[in-house]
Backbone as a ProteinNet text record, in pm:
[ID]
protein_1_A
[PRIMARY]
XXXXXXXXXXXXXXXXXXXXXXXXXXXXXXXXXXXXXXXXXXXXXXXXXXXXXXXXXXXXXXXXXXXXXXXXXXXXXXXXXXXXXXXXXXXXXXXXXXXXXXXXXXXXXXXXXXXXXXXXXXXXXXXXXXXXXXXXXXXXXXXXXXXXXXXXXXXXXXXXXXXXXXXXXXXXXXXXXXXXXXXXXXXXXXXXXXXXXXXXXXXXXXXXXXXXXXXXXXXXXXXXXXXXXXXXXXXXXXXXXXXXXXXXXXXXXXXXXXXXXXXXXXXXXXXXXXXXXXXXXXXXXXXXXXXXXXXXX
[TERTIARY]
84	0	87.5	190.7	278.8	341.7	379.7	440.8	343.1	217.3	116.7	93.8	95.6	73.4	183.6	310.2	422.3	410.4	364.6	353	246.7	131.6	25.3	77.1	151.6	204.7	297.7	379.2	474	401.1	293.8	217.4	150.9	102.2	33.6	130.3	252.4	353.2	388.3	405.7	439.6	327.4	201.5	86.9	77.9	92.7	85.9	197.4	315.9	428.9	397.9	338.3	303.2	198	95.9	-10.5	47.3	136.4	196.7	278.8	350.1	433	346.9	235	145.2	79.4	37.4	-27	68.2	193.5	290.6	316.4	316.4	342.6	229.5	101.4	-14.6	-45.4	16.7	-14.9	36.8	-32.3	8.9	131.8	236.9	362.4	353.6	414.7	415.2	486.2	431.4	486.1	577.5	696.4	792.8	765.9	742.7	713.5	825.6	784.6	884.6	946.2	1072.1	1142.4	1119.4	1062.4	1035.2	1163.6	1155.5	1271.5	1261.9	1362.3	1354.4	1343	1259.1	1239.6	1332.3	1416.1	1511.1	1456.5	1435.3	1387.1	1506.5	1527.1	1642.1	1619.5	1724	1713.9	1693	1609.9	1586.9	1715.9	1732.1	1851.9	1808.2	1861.3	1828.6	1912.5	1845.6	1913.9	1882.3	1983.9	1964.1	1921.7	1805.3	1752.6	1815.7	1851.5	1909.5	1798.9	1827.9	1730.8	1706.6	1583.3	1550.2	1632.5	1681.8	1764.2	1683.4	1744.8	1677.4	1718.6	1630.4	1661.2	1758	1876.1	1972.9	1921.9	1950.2	1909.2	1991.1	1937	2014.2	2137.8	2245	2366.6	2339.4	2402.7	2382.6	2432.5	2358.3	2397.9	2372.9	2471.2	2456.7	2398.1	2266.1	2198.8	2251.4	2304.5	2351.4	2474.3	2541.6	2663.5	2637.7	2513.8	2483.2	2419	2443.6	2375.8	2227.6	2146.5	2002.2	1968.4	1889.4	1848.4	1719.1	1735.4	1619.9	1660.7	1570.1	1595.6	1712.1	1737.1	1832.3	1976.8	1998	2132.4	2172.8	2301.8	2361.1	2430.3	2389.9	2441.7	2509.4	2641.5	2711.4	2688.2	2700.4	2693.1	2554.9	2453.8	2317.9	2301.4	2242.9	2218.5	2118.1	2122.4	2020	1895	1803.5	1682.3	1688.6	1794.4	1822.6	1705.1	1630.2	1519.8	1396.8	1396.3	1280.2	1167.3	1045	928.1	852.4	760.1	685.5	611	620.7	556.8	405.6	333.3	191	172	73	47.4	-7.9	36.7	-22.4	-165.1	-192.3	-326	-384.7	-470.3	-524.9	-605.7	-651.5	-729.8	-646.5	-515	-427.1	-404.3	-443	-411.2	-331.8	-342.4	-277.9	-125.8	-65.3	80.5	133.2	240.7	291	375.6	341.7	423.9	435.9	527.3	536.9	554.6	503.5	521.3	626.5	731.3	837.1	787.3	780.6	723	829.2	954.4	1064.2	1189.6	1280.8	1405.8	1469.6	1515.5	1569.1	1689.5	1776.5	1896.7	1861	1917.6	1908.8	2034.2	2017.9	2129.9	2149.2	2268.2	2300.3	2247.4	2211	2159.6	2082.1	2001.4	1932.1	2031.6	2012.4	2103.3	2245.6	2261.1	2394.2	2439.7	2545.5	2603.4	2507.8	2498.7	2413.6	2486.7	2417.4	2480	2412.3	2299.4	2228.7	2110.7	2042.5	1924.7	1802.7	1701.5	1575.1	1487	1452.2	1378.9	1230	1166.3	1021.3	945.4	1007.9	946.4	1037.3	977.9	1049.5	980.1	1050	991.6	858.6	858.6	747.6	624.9	638.6	530.9	585.8	497.5	540.2	608.9	722.4	798.8	727.7	682.8	611.5	687.5	726.7	818.4	762.4	781.1	740.9	832.4	774.2	850.6	875.5	1002.3	1036.2	1088.5	1116.3	1161.4	1142	1136.3	1120.3	1189.7	1265.5	1332.9	1306.1	1200.6	1165.8	1129.1	1199.6	1169.4	1223.2	1305.4	1374	1299.2	1284.1	1214.3	1311.8	1309	1388	1295.1	1330.5	1242.2	1314.2	1237.9	1289.5	1304.3	1405.4	1426.2	1444.9	1416.1	1422.8	1555.3	1664.3	1796.1	1891.3	1972.9	2074.4	2196.1	2244	2366.5	2490	2472.3	2581	2519	2591.7	2546.9	2564.3	2485.7	2502.5	2644.5	2708.9	2845.8	2946.2	2906	2995.5	2972.3	2847.5	2813.5	2663.1	2620.7	2477.6	2408.1	2481.4	2419.7	2379.2	2441.3	2410.9	2313.6	2270	2189.9	2052.3	1981.5	1844.9	1834.3	1712.6	1689.2	1763.4	1762.6	1834.2	1738	1792.4	1712.3	1795.2	1728.2	1795.5	1708.4	1767.5	1694.7	1668.4	1545	1510.5	1438.7	1440.1	1375.4	1224.9	1142.5	997.5	942.1	1017.9	972.6	961.6	1026.1	1022.8	923.8	830.2	736.6	594.1	501.3	362	330.2	254.4	215.3	116.7	132.8	43.8	37.7	-27.3	-38	-108.7	-112.5	-179.3	-234.3	-347.8	-404.4	-362.6	-293.7	-264.7	-131.6	-123.8	2	-8.1	106.8	110.7	224.6	197.8	302.7	301.8	420.4	437.8	503.8	447.5	504.5	555.3	688.1	744.5	734.9	727	713.3	571.5	473.1	333	283.3	362	322.2	186.8	181.5	61.2	97.9	-1.6	12.4	-102.8	-70.7	-171.1	-184.8	-304.2	-330.7	-429.7	-387.4	-472.2	-495.2	-621.6	-651.3	-696.2	-680.6	-719.5	-853.8	-933.7	-1064.1	-1081.6	-1021.4	-1036.2	-900.9	-877.9	-754.6	-784.4	-709.3	-725.7	-598.2	-611	-498.2	-521.9	-435.5	-457.3	-332.3	-347.2	-229.8	-153.6	-23.3	57.3	95.4	132.6	172.4	318.2	404.8	547.4	618.7	731	822.2	963.8	1062.7	1200.4	1250.7	1333.7	1396.8	1505.5	1551.9	1655.9	1780.7	1818.4	1937.5	1912.5	1785.2	1746.7	1624.7	1640.3	1523.1	1459	1332.7	1265	1330.1	1377.9	1446.9	1360.2	1418.6	1347.6	1379.6	1367.9	1381.8	1257.8	1220	1101.1	1115.4	1009.4	1001.6	877.8	857	732.8	692	563.3	510.6	551.7	608.1	651.2	536.2	425.5	313.4	317.9	420.3	431.7	348.5	255.6	168.1	188.7	254.3	285.1	187.1	141.6	59.8	142.9	169.5	253	183.7	72.3	0.1	86.3	68.6	144.9	280.6	318.5	446.4	420.6	527.4	511.4	472.1	469.8	429.3	325.3	200.6	99.8	72.7	73.6	51.1	154.7	213.6	328.3	312.1	337.6	349.5	492.4	570.1	710.7	728.5	828.7	868.3	1000.3	1033.8	1155.5	1280.8	1265.9	1381.6	1429.4	1555.6	1612.1	1677.6	1705	1763.7	1889.6	1908	2027.1	2130.3	2106.3	2203	2241.1	2164.2	2188.8	2209.1	2320.1	2346	2246.8	2230.2	2141.7	2073.6	1941.9	1876.9	1781.4	1760.6	1684.1	1783.8	1815.3	1921.9	1893.5	1771.4	1749.4	1774.5	1740.2	1755.1	1879.9	1941.6	2057.1	2022.2	1902.2	1856.4	1816.8	1782.8	1730.7	1610.7	1517.5	1403.8	1308.6	1255.8	1151.8	1015.3	912.1	777.2	674.4	552.4	436.5	367.9	352.9	298.7	223.7	139.2	76	174	143.6	236.9	166.2	227.5	179.8	265.4	368.6	455.9	385.3	419.6	349.9	418.4	542	612.1	545.6	542.4	481.8	578.9	555.6	640.2	762.2	874.3	997.4	1075.5	1036.7	1097.6	1136.7	1101.8	1124	1261.8	1294.6	1419	1407.9	1299.3	1277.5	1143.4	1078.2	946.6	840.9	727.2	611.7	508.2	484.2	387.5	251.5	148.4	14.2	-87.3	-208.3	-317.5	-383.5	-469.8	-536.4	-620.3	-687.1	-773.8	-692.8	-570.6	-483.8	-433.9	-389.2	-337.5	-447.5	-569.3	-680.8	-689.5	-664.2	-672.5	-550.4	-430.4	-308.1	-297.5	-356.1	-353.9	-411.8	-499	-565.6	-480.9	-375.6	-294.9	-217.2	-210.7	-138.1	13.1	80.1	225.6	271.7	383	433.4	384.5	297.3	251.8	368.3	394.6	508.1	472.6	565.9	552.7	664.8	629.8	730.4	726	838.7	847.8	898.1	828.1	866.4	873.4	914.1	913.7	1048.8
-119.3	0	124.3	118.6	236.3	263.7	153.4	171.9	231.8	183.3	235.4	381.9	417.6	556.2	643.5	594	673.1	692.8	582.3	594.5	696.9	694.7	791.8	932.6	947.6	1079.4	1129.1	1036.8	1074.2	1118.4	1037.1	1072	1207	1234.7	1361.1	1477.3	1460.1	1565.1	1593.3	1481.9	1497.4	1568.3	1526	1586	1734.2	1768.7	1908.1	1988.8	1925.2	1994.2	2025.8	1925.9	1946.9	2054.5	2048.6	2148.8	2287.4	2294.9	2425.4	2475.8	2380.1	2420.6	2468.6	2392	2432.4	2565.3	2580.9	2705.3	2821.7	2797.2	2904.8	2938.8	2830	2853.7	2929.2	2899.6	2963.8	3098.3	3131.2	3257.5	3372.6	3486.5	3605.7	3664.7	3678.5	3733.4	3885.4	3947.8	4094.3	4147.3	4250	4307.9	4423.3	4411.7	4520.3	4631.4	4751.5	4861.6	4877.5	4890.3	4908.3	5047	5047.9	5175.5	5244.1	5361.6	5426.7	5452.9	5420.7	5442.5	5583.1	5658.4	5795.8	5796.3	5883.3	5897.1	6006.7	5968.8	6063.9	6118.1	6244.7	6308.4	6366.8	6312	6359.3	6502.1	6576.9	6714.4	6713.7	6801.9	6804.6	6833.8	6759.5	6776.4	6830	6939.1	6997.8	6930.5	6865.4	6797.6	6872.4	6910.1	6981.7	6883.4	6906.4	6815.5	6847.6	6737.6	6755.7	6789.2	6874	6911.4	6794.1	6783.3	6676.5	6694.2	6580.7	6592.9	6651.1	6735.4	6796.7	6726.9	6734.2	6675.7	6769.3	6719.9	6811.1	6859.6	6984.1	7034.3	6966.7	6961.3	6899.9	6981.2	6913.9	6988.9	7085.8	7199.2	7298.7	7244.7	7274.8	7231.3	7345.7	7377	7480.3	7414.6	7430.6	7362.3	7406.2	7526.6	7578	7503.9	7431.7	7359.9	7212.6	7165.9	7023.9	6990.8	6870.7	6829.4	6805.2	6821.3	6802.7	6654.6	6606.2	6466.4	6455.8	6432.5	6416.3	6331	6315.3	6229.6	6276.8	6405.5	6462.6	6455.2	6412	6412.6	6274.5	6248.8	6130.3	6176.9	6119.5	6165.9	6049	6043.5	5935.5	5945.2	5830.9	5828	5812.8	5795.4	5777.7	5637.2	5623.4	5489.1	5413.5	5279.6	5197.3	5194.2	5102.8	5091.5	4972.3	4890.8	4784	4689.4	4662.2	4567.6	4621.3	4748	4805.9	4829.9	4823.4	4848.9	4969.6	5018.7	5138	5114.4	5210	5199.8	5221.1	5159.2	5187.6	5317.1	5393.4	5523	5508.2	5593.1	5597.4	5650.6	5736.2	5791.8	5732.8	5629.7	5564.3	5658.5	5770	5864.8	5925	5923.7	5975.9	5875.8	5751.4	5643.4	5538.4	5414.1	5305.3	5319.8	5360.9	5362.7	5504.9	5518	5649.5	5713	5836.4	5920.4	6057.3	6138	6276.5	6365.8	6487	6588.8	6687.1	6708.2	6800.9	6943.5	7023.7	7158.5	7266	7233.2	7327.1	7244.4	7298.9	7228.1	7187.2	7063.8	7012.8	6924.2	6913.5	6831.3	6683.4	6605.7	6460.2	6406.7	6325.9	6284.6	6132.9	6088.8	5946.4	5873.2	5947.1	5890	6000	5965.5	6070.4	6172.1	6298.8	6406.5	6384.5	6303.7	6273.5	6372.4	6334.7	6421.8	6437.5	6558.5	6586.3	6550.2	6477	6437.5	6503.7	6567.5	6631.9	6709.6	6779	6855.4	6794.6	6762.2	6710.8	6831.4	6852.4	6973.5	6961.7	7074.8	7075.9	7042.2	7065.7	7034.8	6942.3	6839.6	6750.3	6754.7	6802.8	6817.6	6893	6997.9	7092.8	7037.2	6923	6874.5	6861.7	6864	6855	6720.6	6726.3	6605.2	6525.4	6404.6	6316.6	6185.1	6145.1	6032.8	5927.5	5799.3	5693.1	5690.7	5669	5661.5	5514.5	5479	5340	5321.7	5431.2	5420.5	5556	5554.7	5679.3	5667.6	5771.3	5780.1	5918.1	5930	6060.9	6156	6268.2	6369.4	6332.3	6226.8	6193.2	6085.9	6108.2	6015.7	5962.7	5832.3	5772.9	5754.1	5813.2	5814	5758.5	5695.5	5655.6	5779.9	5780.1	5894.9	5848.4	5938.7	5908	5956.7	5905.4	5952.5	5834.9	5838.6	5734.5	5765.3	5661.6	5677.7	5660.6	5599	5580.6	5544	5566.7	5522.2	5370.8	5305.1	5159.9	5120.1	5201.7	5170.4	5185.2	5253.5	5273.5	5167.6	5151.5	5055.4	5032.4	4925.7	4902.2	4882.4	4833	4810.7	4940.9	5052.8	5183.1	5264.2	5208.7	5287.5	5320.1	5219.7	5238.7	5200.9	5215.7	5175.7	5259.9	5392.5	5482	5546	5590.5	5654.5	5762.8	5849	5947.7	5970.1	6031.4	6075.7	6225.9	6266.7	6408.8	6448	6577.3	6631.4	6644.9	6582.9	6587	6728.9	6820.6	6960	7024.6	6964.8	7019.3	6943.6	6871.5	6790.6	6805.5	6758.3	6740.6	6591.7	6543.8	6403.1	6376.3	6261.8	6223.2	6070.8	6017.7	5872.3	5827.7	5697.8	5637.6	5502.2	5465.8	5331.7	5236.7	5287.9	5211.2	5136.5	5025	4953.3	4885.8	4874.4	4822.7	4721.9	4611.4	4512.1	4470.9	4472.4	4429	4291.3	4197	4062.7	4047.4	4052.1	4046.4	3906.8	3804.3	3668	3644.7	3687	3668.9	3778.9	3887.9	4004.6	4058.7	4082	4136.7	4249.9	4329.6	4433.8	4419.2	4415.3	4403.7	4539.1	4592.8	4726.8	4714	4754.5	4749.9	4893.5	4936.9	5075.4	5085.7	4978.6	4977.6	4913.5	4900.9	4835.9	4723.6	4741.1	4643.2	4612.1	4486	4444.5	4405.5	4464.9	4436.7	4371.1	4260.3	4195.4	4208.3	4284.2	4319	4289.3	4265.8	4239	4366.8	4353.1	4463.8	4431.7	4534.6	4514.5	4469.9	4531.3	4497.2	4538.6	4470.1	4506.5	4502.4	4517.6	4527.3	4402.8	4424.4	4314.7	4251	4130.4	4066	4151.8	4227.3	4311.6	4445.3	4483.5	4611.3	4587.1	4507.8	4465.2	4577.2	4557.1	4645	4625.4	4730.2	4713.8	4641.3	4542.7	4465.8	4520.1	4648.1	4711.4	4796.8	4820.3	4902.8	5040.9	5083	5216.8	5284.8	5409.8	5476.2	5575.4	5606	5703.4	5842.6	5918.4	6053.5	6152.1	6117.5	6210.6	6293.6	6269.7	6339.7	6266.4	6337.1	6278.7	6357.5	6294.7	6361.9	6320.2	6415.9	6390.6	6429.3	6332.4	6355	6300.9	6360.1	6309.8	6317.9	6218.9	6216.3	6151.3	6104	6035.1	5886.6	5811.5	5668.3	5643.9	5751.8	5739.7	5848	5826.2	5932.2	5975.5	5880.9	5916.2	5844.7	5919.6	5867.6	5895.1	5793.5	5807.4	5772.6	5870.7	5847.7	5767.9	5679.8	5604.1	5659.8	5622.1	5672.7	5599.1	5483.6	5404.1	5441.6	5403.2	5423.1	5293.4	5288.1	5167.3	5126.3	4997	4945.3	4893.2	4920.3	4880.9	4996.3	5103.1	5217.2	5342.2	5411.1	5534	5644	5666.2	5772.9	5726.4	5730.8	5714.7	5829.2	5917.1	6038.5	6153.6	6191.8	6288.9	6425.5	6479.2	6612.8	6619.6	6513.2	6516.4	6443.8	6363.6	6286.7	6178	6123.1	6019.9	5893.7	5790.6	5666	5623.6	5716.8	5698.8	5591.7	5511.2	5414.2	5474.8	5415	5470.1	5362.2	5390.9	5314.7	5403.9	5355.2	5444.4	5365.5	5437.3	5379.7	5388.9	5320	5318.2	5294.9	5342.6	5312.3	5203.6	5159.8	5055.2	4919.5	4833.2	4705.1	4590.9	4609.7	4502.7	4466.2	4336.6	4289.5	4197.3	4181.7	4094.6	4167.2	4097.2	4152.8	4223.6	4346.9	4417.9	4562.4	4617.1	4760.1	4785.5	4914.9	4953.5	4949.9	4896.6	4887.9	4941.1	5017.6	5071.4	4962.1	4992.7	4903.3	4966.1	4901.2	4952.3	4888.4	4971.1	4923.4	4984.9	4926.7	4981.8	5098.3	5168.2	5285.8	5251.1	5134.6	5100	5076.8	5025.9	5006.9	5142.1	5226.9	5356.1	5444.4	5428.2	5502.7	5474.8	5350.5	5312	5360.9	5335	5375.4	5527.4	5597.3	5743.9	5803.4	5728.6	5778.2	5760	5680.9	5652.1	5774.9	5803.1	5921.8	5907.7	6020.3	6022	5953.5	5883.5	5810.9	5668.2	5626.7	5487.2	5399.4	5294.2	5206.6	5106.5	5086.6	4990.1	4888.4	4762.1	4656.4	4572.6	4510	4427.2	4287.8	4185.5	4046	3974.4	3848.9	3767.1	3758.2
0	0	0	82.7	88	-46.3	-122	-255.9	-351.5	-346.3	-437.6	-408.2	-273.5	-237	-293.2	-288.8	-340.8	-492.2	-568.3	-714.6	-751.8	-675.7	-706.2	-678.9	-570.2	-536.8	-645.9	-699.9	-805.9	-930.8	-969.6	-1090.5	-1072.4	-952.6	-925.2	-942.1	-891.8	-900.2	-1044.9	-1124.7	-1267.6	-1341.4	-1315.7	-1383.1	-1352.3	-1223.2	-1184.5	-1248.6	-1261.5	-1324.7	-1469.6	-1548.3	-1691.1	-1706.1	-1616.6	-1623.4	-1600.2	-1502.2	-1472.8	-1590.1	-1655.6	-1770.2	-1884.1	-1915.2	-2023.9	-1994	-1869.1	-1830.3	-1847.9	-1813	-1827.2	-1971.9	-2056	-2198.4	-2262.9	-2222.3	-2283.8	-2224.2	-2110	-2045.4	-2130	-2130.8	-2208.4	-2144.8	-2225.6	-2175.5	-2177	-2086.5	-2086.4	-2211.8	-2274.1	-2398.2	-2362.4	-2416.3	-2394.2	-2493.7	-2450.2	-2544.4	-2646.3	-2776.3	-2882.8	-2873	-2897.5	-2896.4	-3030.4	-3035.7	-3163.8	-3242.2	-3375.1	-3462.8	-3519.9	-3507.7	-3560.7	-3712.9	-3767.7	-3912.2	-3961.7	-4057.3	-4112.1	-4243	-4253.3	-4375.6	-4449.1	-4574.4	-4651.4	-4697.5	-4699	-4747.3	-4898.4	-4952.3	-5097.3	-5171.9	-5284	-5366.4	-5502.1	-5542.1	-5671.9	-5779.7	-5877.5	-5987.8	-6115.8	-6185.3	-6311	-6419.4	-6479	-6580.7	-6716.4	-6784.6	-6917.9	-7016.7	-7109.6	-7212	-7307.5	-7356.6	-7450.7	-7577.6	-7633.7	-7755	-7869.7	-7946.1	-8059.5	-8188.2	-8287.6	-8417.3	-8488.1	-8525.3	-8586.8	-8721.9	-8754.8	-8885.9	-8994.7	-9115.9	-9224.5	-9254.1	-9289.8	-9324.2	-9439	-9433.2	-9538.1	-9671.6	-9777.6	-9911.5	-10008.1	-10087.4	-10189	-10313.2	-10331.6	-10441.4	-10577	-10584.8	-10713.6	-10764.4	-10676.5	-10716.2	-10744.7	-10724.3	-10735.1	-10870	-10922.5	-11045.1	-11018.4	-11121.4	-11107.8	-11121	-11028.3	-11029.5	-11109.9	-11240.2	-11328.5	-11447.9	-11543.9	-11658.8	-11744.8	-11745	-11839.3	-11791.9	-11668.1	-11612.4	-11563.3	-11567	-11505.2	-11377.6	-11264.4	-11134.2	-11062.7	-11061.6	-10990.2	-10839.2	-10774	-10627.9	-10570.9	-10655.6	-10603.5	-10545.3	-10426.1	-10371.7	-10458	-10450.2	-10513.2	-10427.1	-10459.4	-10377.5	-10282.8	-10294.1	-10197.3	-10175.9	-10281.8	-10271.3	-10202.2	-10164.9	-10097.7	-10196.8	-10147.7	-10230.7	-10176.3	-10255	-10215.9	-10084.7	-9992.6	-9861.8	-9872.1	-9779.6	-9768.9	-9690.7	-9729.7	-9668.8	-9528	-9436.5	-9302.7	-9309.2	-9407.7	-9427.1	-9555	-9542.7	-9662.5	-9750.7	-9693.7	-9772.9	-9885.9	-9870	-9974.4	-10086.6	-10063.9	-10156.2	-10081.9	-10124.7	-10051.7	-10047.9	-10160	-10171.2	-10154.5	-10077	-10038.3	-10148.5	-10182	-10268.5	-10203.7	-10256.1	-10211.7	-10334.1	-10321.2	-10423.8	-10372.4	-10449.3	-10410.1	-10434.9	-10330	-10342.1	-10362.1	-10335.9	-10362.9	-10388.3	-10465.1	-10490.8	-10358.3	-10350.1	-10224.5	-10250.9	-10152.2	-10167	-10159.4	-10251.2	-10243.9	-10177.6	-10073.9	-9989.4	-9992.9	-9958.1	-9961	-9838.6	-9733.8	-9609.5	-9538	-9436.4	-9361.7	-9305.3	-9340.7	-9299.5	-9348.3	-9454	-9505.4	-9610.9	-9679.9	-9781.4	-9899.2	-9951.4	-10066.3	-10194.8	-10284.4	-10410.7	-10530.1	-10508.3	-10617.8	-10565.4	-10655.3	-10617.7	-10686.8	-10607.8	-10659.8	-10690.6	-10816.7	-10852.1	-10822.4	-10805.6	-10783.6	-10911.7	-11026.7	-11155.3	-11234.5	-11295	-11384.9	-11520	-11621.4	-11754.6	-11746.9	-11668.1	-11656.8	-11583.2	-11516.4	-11430	-11288.6	-11190.4	-11050.6	-11025.6	-10960	-10930.4	-10821.6	-10858.1	-10765	-10757.4	-10635.9	-10618.5	-10523.4	-10554.3	-10461.2	-10338.9	-10222.4	-10097.6	-10064.3	-10038	-10006.7	-9864.1	-9794.4	-9655.1	-9588.4	-9454.1	-9379.4	-9245.4	-9209.1	-9078.7	-9022.4	-8942.5	-8889	-9000.5	-9007.5	-9108.7	-9246.8	-9254.5	-9378.7	-9456.4	-9586	-9675	-9779.1	-9799.4	-9907.9	-10027	-10139.4	-10255.8	-10377.8	-10466.8	-10596.4	-10683.5	-10768.6	-10856.9	-11000.5	-11093.1	-11236.3	-11293.7	-11241.1	-11280.6	-11294.5	-11397.4	-11412.7	-11325.2	-11256.5	-11179.6	-11265.8	-11383.8	-11479.6	-11613.2	-11720.3	-11851.9	-11862.5	-11946.4	-11962.1	-12002	-12083.8	-12126.4	-12012	-11904.2	-11789.7	-11682.3	-11640.1	-11534.6	-11537.7	-11602.6	-11619.7	-11484.5	-11384.1	-11252.8	-11186.1	-11228.4	-11169.9	-11255.8	-11368	-11461.5	-11405.5	-11358.5	-11308.4	-11161	-11106.1	-10968.2	-10867.5	-10884.2	-10793.5	-10693.1	-10581.8	-10477	-10409.7	-10333.6	-10247.3	-10124.6	-10023	-9904.3	-9917	-9889.5	-9893.9	-9765.2	-9737.2	-9618.3	-9645.8	-9560.8	-9581.7	-9572.2	-9510.9	-9501.7	-9639.4	-9738.9	-9874.7	-9963.4	-9901.8	-9979.2	-9927.2	-10007.9	-9966.6	-9972.1	-9872.4	-9871.6	-9984.2	-10049.2	-10158.2	-10161.9	-10263.2	-10271.9	-10398.3	-10417.6	-10531.7	-10491.5	-10546.8	-10526.4	-10638.3	-10738.2	-10858.3	-10847.7	-10918.3	-10940.5	-11076.9	-11143.9	-11280.3	-11292	-11362.3	-11386.3	-11533.3	-11594.2	-11732.2	-11730.8	-11805.4	-11817	-11959.4	-11976.3	-12110.9	-12171.6	-12088.9	-12141.5	-12192.6	-12114.2	-12153.2	-12245.5	-12257.7	-12336.9	-12289.4	-12157.6	-12096.3	-12002	-11969.4	-11868.5	-11770.5	-11640.8	-11535.7	-11467.8	-11471.2	-11417.7	-11303.4	-11184.5	-11065.4	-11020	-11025	-10984.8	-10839.7	-10763.5	-10623	-10599.5	-10704.3	-10692.4	-10794.2	-10911.5	-11019.1	-11080	-11111.9	-11176.4	-11321.3	-11414.6	-11556.9	-11608.3	-11679.5	-11745.7	-11895.8	-11963.4	-12103.3	-12185.2	-12314.5	-12398.2	-12430.8	-12451.6	-12502.5	-12646.5	-12720.2	-12858.9	-12869.1	-12788.9	-12796.3	-12668.3	-12643.7	-12535.1	-12591.8	-12505.8	-12551.7	-12622.2	-12722.8	-12795.4	-12708.1	-12743.4	-12661.7	-12642.4	-12744.3	-12732.1	-12666.8	-12657.6	-12594.7	-12506.4	-12401.9	-12324.4	-12242.6	-12211.2	-12115.2	-11978.9	-11913.6	-11784.6	-11681.9	-11616.4	-11513.9	-11374.5	-11357.3	-11226.1	-11203.9	-11079.1	-11055.4	-11118	-11184.9	-11243.4	-11187.3	-11226.2	-11186.7	-11293.5	-11295.5	-11390.4	-11346.3	-11439.2	-11405.8	-11401.2	-11462.4	-11470.9	-11598.2	-11681.2	-11809.3	-11913.9	-11974.3	-12076.1	-12205.7	-12301.2	-12427	-12535.5	-12610	-12728.7	-12850.2	-12937.4	-13054.2	-13179.2	-13216.3	-13334.2	-13459.6	-13546.7	-13671.1	-13658.8	-13538.5	-13519	-13497.2	-13477.6	-13448.7	-13303.3	-13221.3	-13079.8	-13050	-13090.8	-13076.8	-12932.5	-12839.2	-12698.5	-12612.5	-12521.4	-12447.2	-12297.7	-12216.1	-12070.3	-12033	-11990.3	-11960.3	-11830.8	-11832.8	-11714.5	-11660.9	-11539.2	-11475.6	-11520	-11586.4	-11626.1	-11766.2	-11795	-11928.1	-11975	-12103.2	-12161.6	-12086.6	-12072.1	-12006	-12106.3	-12234.9	-12336.9	-12429.5	-12430.8	-12519.3	-12434.2	-12455.7	-12379.6	-12416.6	-12547.3	-12594.9	-12723.3	-12726.9	-12856.4	-12886.6	-12789.5	-12816.3	-12827	-12949.3	-12972	-12908.2	-12918.6	-12860.5	-12710.2	-12638.3	-12492.4	-12443.7	-12529.2	-12486.8	-12387.8	-12398.5	-12305.6	-12381.9	-12305.4	-12361	-12276.5	-12261	-12169.8	-12222.2	-12130.3	-12164.9	-12135.9	-12196.1	-12182.2	-12212.3	-12174.3	-12220.4	-12322.3	-12444.3	-12547.4	-12654.6	-12725	-12843.1	-12959.9	-13069.1	-13181	-13313	-13418.7	-13554.3	-13618.7	-13550.1	-13602.3	-13598	-13691.7	-13702.6	-13627	-13587.1	-13517.9	-13386.2	-13355.9	-13231.2	-13158.9	-13028.9	-12948.5	-12896.4	-12883.6	-12827.5	-12936.9	-12969.5	-13082.7	-13052.1	-12936.6	-12912.6	-12853.2	-12834.9	-12769.2	-12616.9	-12567.2	-12422.6	-12380.4	-12468.2	-12435.6	-12440.9	-12376.5	-12378.3	-12470.6	-12584.2	-12681	-12653.8	-12652.1	-12619.9	-12715.5	-12716.1	-12794.2	-12722.1	-12795.5	-12738.1	-12615.6	-12617.6	-12505.2	-12377.9	-12392.4	-12275.6	-12225.1	-12316.3	-12272.6	-12215.6	-12263.2	-12203.6	-12053.9	-12017	-11875.8	-11797.9	-11849.8	-11779.1	-11769.1	-11866	-11868.4	-11740	-11672.9	-11551.7	-11425.7	-11434	-11314.7	-11270.8	-11141.5	-11093	-11107.2	-11111	-11105.2	-10976.4	-10983.9	-10868.2	-10860.9	-10953.1	-10958.5	-11002.9	-10928.2	-10957.7	-11067.4	-11159.1	-11268.7	-11256	-11235.8	-11227.5	-11354.8	-11384.7	-11505.5	-11465.8	-11514.2	-11490	-11624	-11619.5	-11741.2	-11807.9
[MASK]
+++++++++++++++++++++++++++++++++++++++++++++++++++++++++++++++++++++++++++++++++++++++++++++++++++++++++++++++++++++++++++++++++++++++++++++++++++++++++++++++++++++++++++++++++++++++++++++++++++++++++++++++++++++++++++++++++++++++++++++++++++++++++++++++++++++++++++++++++++++++++++++++++++++++++

């Protein structure tokens, strides 16, 4: 009995000890007040703000000393078009494809704000100079031009497909919905006015020795009427022959064109021009200046 009494006493002591420990653990401990951390307010620091970068003005160019970038002149140093195609207009109301009208004589440059290699005139053969736009960098527009970079006898690779950069401040925004493609193999011309596509036959294209240039061209907007000649109606293109330096003696050029003809030859027989019937030229006659003409086949 005495042993049992001692064991019960021991269990009681242990139990009371655990209860006391748990009670102590669960009891709310007194909270020591937090010591406030001082707030440091930094003194204002005046920082001088840098001015926003400005667009540099174009380098000065004396236009009177530069060659004219037009059909009548050969201007070395003109960049190519590097495979670029006519840009789509940001404002479709102007027409799908972007062109610009040159409103005052302006420097043609090799790069945006780069060296001037010629002067792009406001008038080309007495009509307003209208050029397809193939690239844009801010205020600078890269445009196709109707100028040979070299004669065919000098460097045929430089003859056609030339471009320059011009300042958009010297232009008006314009555009065209039209595009034209000549297929010398099929002897057809495809005319798309933005709503309807017409595929029509042509009378003749360039002969094997004097082919129609296979580089992008554009309509200059020059419409010549020459009744009584072998070319009664003429729409000038920006390209020139790539095998003949000069075949038009008065102008010293070898300009290509889309025109009607009284000549009977058909097929690949011309000096590079595209000969068409009156019904075809009636349609192309409506296309605005700056409309791009490509040649395949």
